[in-house]
C-alpha positions, 0 to 999 in steps of 0.5 A, a space after each residue: 500500500 502507498 502508506 507503507 512505501 516509505 516506511 522501510 517495512 520488511 518481513 521482520 516488521 510484519 512478523 512483529 505486527 502479526 505477533 502483536 495482533 495475536 497478543 491483542 486478540 488473546 487479550 481481548 478474549 477472542 477464541 483461538 480458532 478466530 485468532 488463527 483464522 485472522 492471522 492466516 487471512 492477513 498473510 496475503 496482506 504481507 505482499 501489499 505492505 511489502 510492495 509485492 503483487 498478489 491477487 486481491 481475492 487471496 485469503 478470502 474465505 466464506 464459512 457458514 455464509 459469512 466472511 471473516 469480517 462478519 465472523 470477527 464481529 463487524 467493523 466496530 470489533 475491527 476498529 477496536 482491534 486496530 486501536 489495541 494493536 496500535 497501542 501495542 505497536 507504539 510500545 513494541 521496541 521492535 517496531 515502535 519507530 514506525 509509529 513514533 509520530 506527532 499526535 496528529 499523524 498518529 490519529 491519521 494512521 489510526 
């Protein structure tokens, strides 16, 4: 994605992000099966973040007539997860330099 282009993000940083997301979801009490599914579904996003090409439909899986977003609980749960993730990333010494920005820029990233 364009927003990631100038950040110098590599596989290590993406892996740290995934680990932080795993901890955030566990902390929010999500079941392991949903956590695993979210983490697997995010793997195709790696190509976008790192600037590689991929098929836009990679990773989209319907179960019981619902996409992952619906099974995750909708937009509000995604927003809460992103907020939690951002807070964890700001504290994670492995990736926080990507998030150490002025407060206005942090709000824009969120």
